[in-house]
N, C-alpha and C positions, 0 to 999 in steps of 0.2 A: 566348736560346730562343725555341724555335719557337712559335708562336702555339697549335697543338695543344696541345704541354706545357702550356703554363698554361693553355689550358682546362681539360685533365685535372686540373690541380691543384684550381682553381677547382670543380669538379666532387667529388672525393674530400674536400675543405675541408665544402661543404655537406651530402654526406652525412655526414659527422660532425659538424654540428651537429642536422642531423635525427635522427640515431642518440642524440643525447645528449638533445634535445629529448622525444624517445620515452620515452627510459629513465625524466626527471622526471618525466613523465605516469602512467607505468609505477608508480613508487613512490610519489607521492600518490594513485591511486587505491587503491593497494592497503593506504595507511595508512586511509584514507577506511574501506576495507571489514571490516579488521581489528584498526585502535586500535594496531598493535603494532609499525610501522614508522616510524619517526620523520625527519627533515631529517638529524641525528644519524650514522641508518644511513648513509644513502647519503654525506654529504659523508665519513663512515670509509671506504667502499667504492668511490668513484671520485675522492677529492679529497682525501684524507689517506693514511696510511702502514697504512690495512688497518681493521680493527675494535678495534684497542688505541688508538688516539688519541682520547687525553680533556683534559679542561681543565684546563689547568697549573699552577694554586693553586689552594688553599683561603684563603680568605682568612676574619682574625678583625681585628674593628673595635675598637679602643682609643677609649673614650666617657670622656673626662676631663676636668678643669679643666685646663688647658695652660697657660690666662693669666688674669687676674684674682685674688680674691681668694684661693682655694683652690690658685692654683698649685704652691705647694708639696707639698701635698698629693697633687694630682692629678699630680706630675712623679714622685713619690716610687711610686704604683703603677701608673706607666705604667712605671720603671726597673725594675721586679720583672715585669714581663710580658717587657719587653725582655731580662731576662736570662734566663730560659726558653726562649724564644724561642733565643737564640743557642748554648743548647745541645743543645735542640730545632727545629732549623728546618723540619723536615718530618712530614709523617702522612698515610698511605697511599698513601707514596711520591712523593705533592707536597710543594712547595715551599708551607709557611706563610707567606702575606704579611700584615702590619699594617697595618690602614689604622687612620687616626688621626681624632679627632672633637674638636674644643675646642669645650666649652659656654662657656667663656671666664666659670666659675663664675656662670653667670644665666641664670635657668631660659629665661628667652625667646630668648635665643641657644640655649642647649641644645635647641630647637624646630628651627631651623633647622638646627643640627650634625648632628640626627639624621635629617632630611629626605635630607639630603647623604651619609649615610653610606648610608642606607639601599638607595639610589640604586646601591650600588657592591656588594649581595648579598650582605653576609657572612657564614659562616654562622654566627657566636658573634660576641656583641657584649661585652667586659669593660670593667668600669665602672658607674657612675661615684662618686668621693668625691663623697658630702655628701649627704645625704636625700634633700632637694627633687629636685637635681639626676637621684638614679634614680627617685624617683617619676615624673618627666617620661618617663623612657623607659618607661614599662609600658605603654601603651596602642601605644607604636611595635613594641615584641614582639609582642603581640597581632595586630596587624595584619597584620602582613610574617609571623607565623609563624618568628620568629626568636628564638631561645634567647639569655637574657644572664645574664651573674654578675656580682652586685653585689661588690664585694670587702671594702668594710669597712663600708659602709651595712649597720644592722641593725634601721631600721625594721621593725615585722611587715608594715605595711600595703603595702611593694613587694613582697613575696612570696603575702600572702594573696589568695584568689583570683587567681591568677595562676600560670598553669600554664607561662608562660615565663621566667619572670625568677627564677632561683637566688640564695642567698645563702652566701657564702665563710666570713662568721664569725658567729659565733654572736649570737643575739637577743639583743632588750632583757629578754625573760623571762626566757631561759636565764641572762642574768647575774647576773638579779635572785635566783632562786633559788639561786644558788651561790655568790654573793655572803653570803645569810643563813645556808648550810649551814658556809661555810669563820667566819662571825663565831661564830657559837654553839661549832661543834665544834672550830676552828681557834686561836680567841682568848676562848672561851670567857666570852665580854661576854652580861651578861642584861637591859640596858637600851640601850634605842633612839632614836632622830630622825631625819628627812629633809628634805631642804633639798631642792625643786626653782625652777626660775625657771616664771612666768606662762605659758601656751601654750605647754605643754613635750611634745608626746604622747610621744614616747621616754622622756621624762623620767618620764612618768606609769607608763606600761608597768614602768620596772625597779621601781621603788617601789613597783606592784601585786604583784608578784610577790617583788619582796623580802618583804614582809610576807605571803602566803601562805608563801614557804618557813619565816617563822620561827616562824609558824604549825604548820606541816607536824614539823618538827623538833619544838617543845619542847610541843606540844600544846595550847597558850599563845595566847590572843587580847588577850594587856596588857604586848607584849612594849615594842610601839612607843610612846613617851610624851610625843612631843613632832612633830608636822608641819608644817613649814611653808614657806611661797608666799613667793619674795623676785621685786623686779625685777632681773633679770640685768642692762640697764644701769645700774643705779643703782651711785655711788662708796662708799655707805656702809651697811655691814648690820648696823649696833650694836645698833638693835632687836632682829633676828633672834638675834643671840649671846646677848644678853641672855637670851633666852626661852630658849636649847639649857642656858644653864648653870644658869638655875632649874628644869627636869626634871630635872636630875640624868642626862641621859644618858651613861652611857659610850662608846656607839659612835654615830657620825654618819654617815649615807651622801649624802654631796654626791652626786647627778644632776644635777652642772652642767657646762656647759664646762670646760675646762683652766682656761682665763685666766679665767674668771669663780671657778672652784675654788681658784685660786693666791692672788686678792686676798681670796676668803674667808680662807682659814687664814692668811694674813697680818696679818688683821685679830683672829684669833682667838687668835693669839700674844701680838698688842699688849695684849688684852685678859686675857690668861691664862687661858685657855682653851686646855686643850691632849687632847681625849678623842682615842680613836681616830678617826681617818677614812679613810671605803670611799669609795671613785670610781670612776667605768664605764670602759671597756675603751678610750675616747675618751683616756682617761691615756697611754695606753701610746705615748706615743714620747719621743724623743731631751730633749726641751727642758724635758718635766716631771721627766726624770731627773735632769737638772742640777739643778732649781729645789728636788727631796727632797734631793739632796749639798749645795746651801746653805742648808737648812732643818735642822739636825740634831734640832731639840726637836719634829719634828713627828712622827708615828706614823702613816700612810699604806700601806692595800692595795687594790689595784684588777684585775681580770682584762688579762689579757695573748694576746693572740692564737698566740702563741709556744708552741710545745709544753714544758712540764716536761719530758720527755722526749726527747732527740734523737733522731731520726728518720734512718733513711740517705739519705732525700731531704733532707731536712734539712742531711747534712753535705755534699750536694753542691751545694747553694743556696750554703752557707757558702763551698764550695772555688771553686767561679763567682764568688762576689760576692768575694773576695780577690784573684781571680786580675784582675778585671776594674778594681776599685779600689784594688789596691792591698794587701801586708799589716798594712798601718800607719792603714788606712782603719775608721774607727768601725764600730760594729758595725751591720749594716744595721736598720730599723724595722721591726714586726712588719706594718704596709702595705705592703712590699715583701714579704715573704716571705706573705702570704697572695697576693697577686697572681701571685708565681709559681707558689703553687698553682693559681689560678683558671685559668691558663694550661695547667698539665695538666691538669687536670681537663676543660676542653675538647678537649682532644687526643684524651682516652681516651672522652669521649664521642663523638668523630666516628669511633674506630675501631670500637668497640660500634655505634653506631649502623648504620655501614656491612656489618658481619660478619650482624646482624640483617635487614639487605636483601638479602644477597646470601643467605641462609640460607633466606629465608620463598618458601613455595610458590606461586606467585601466582596456579596455577588452584584453590587452596583457598581462597587466600584471593577470589578472584572469589566463588568458590560464598557466600561467607561473607558479603561485603557489596551484594550482588546488583547491578543494571546501573544504577539510579537516577546521576543527573549527579552525586553525592557517592561513592558508590562505583567508580564510571569516576573520578575526580580523585583519590581515594585510591589504586588501582593504576597510575595517572599518574607518581607521586611515586615510586613503587618502579623503573617501568620509567628515570626520567628519574634516579634516582640510580644506578643500572645502568651507564647508558650513558655519565655526565660522570662519574662514578668518586665523585661525592661525594654523602653522603646528606643530604635536606634538612632543615630545621629541626625540624618535626613527630616524625621519626627521631630528629636530634640530642636534643632535647627527653629522648624518649621515655627515652634511653638514659643520658642524665646524671639523671634518678629513677629509676632502678637502681641507680647508685653506691652499691656499700658496701664499707666495709673500705677505703678509698683511702690509702694511706699518702702523706701530703705534708710540706713541709716545718713546717707548723705544727701537725701534730698526723695521728691517724689521722680520714679526713671519711666523712659516709652521708648519704646522701638517704633511702632507704629507702621510695622511691614519692612521695617528697614535694620541693619546691623548698627547702623551710629544712633547713640544713645542721644536723648533730646531730657533737659532738666533745666532747671531756674540757676545760674550763675549768681553765687553771691564775691561778691568782692571784698576784700579784707585792707583795711583802713589805717595806718601808722602814722603816728602826728606826735612831736616832742616824746617818740621814744615810746608812744601808748597805742596799744592797740582797740581802736573804735568799734563802733556800732557797725555789723556789717550791712553792707550796699546791698540790692537785689536787682537784678534784672531777668524779667522773665520770660 
């Protein structure tokens, strides 16, 4: 090659570099002046495949105890999320990537897991099993403006005063009221007692709503004849059971964890005391059903996250479940179905949020919010969402609040502008070891 040719090529390359530098400066300057042009525009126009280049995936966090004491429950919820992801792996034309954060069933490890999860910028976080583990996530969600859906945790403190944390199962207060209506109108009971462990805020909320529900249904304030506190770590409940027998209560609400409740009821059998027992949604699992089948002398009712009447989504859930685990697999838990619904709710909110972003008149919004820093930041979230094809956390949160009449595997779910879900409560009843037809409280 001649010296002149080499010199010419060097000159052309230098001109190209200079031209590119000028373009970058012009774009940055334009961005500073208008606030509407960003690096993404430049990348799409000059370094990608045109204005259609967008971020390739939408991330959904799975925040669960995948190890430690609660791993069985955490893996059950994760399995429901994964089953839904198998059926619906995309949203807005993008692949959905599940990113996992194992909180190890420990509140201290939960903070580390959440910190690492947030660095990956998930659009929504699903989980966790366990009231305390869910409560740990509350501040993280608010700080990062990331919506979360706790699947089976129902402590009212999780969602109260938190715009970003949603429930997928009914709250303690809701199940307490449903149990009261069922006990009076479904079981025709007239005298009640309650039992809870010391320092259990969730149980306290259930019992308070249960008592209020009894008064609402009967217009009487004397329906509860005995209220009892126990040490949940104790082995002997003889004194409490003797007190219950003397009270004459024909129906006893045990607002206790499943293992404690089973021990308590077995001691009741030994002492020939067999009233109608009411329990909580925490009893709704396969192990408890086996316990009931093995103790036909007990008559027990408790709320379930499952819908009494199968929805079309429930049919899809069951078909997918048996296809993955086999036709002979035992029925899935209510927690798995609720996790399935939570994933679908997240996709619905993401789609609705993006439609809202695209259809928003930014000029009108600019006039509405003004030109201060907060207003400019709000406009920027819309511009970023349009450029990336992914709505921001605040957009998704607002869309999720507006979900109503959503048909899931566990029933019809609605938020009605709030973060606490509302849906019918299904009451499961066991009599002589058999699971009878469910009772539904609207």
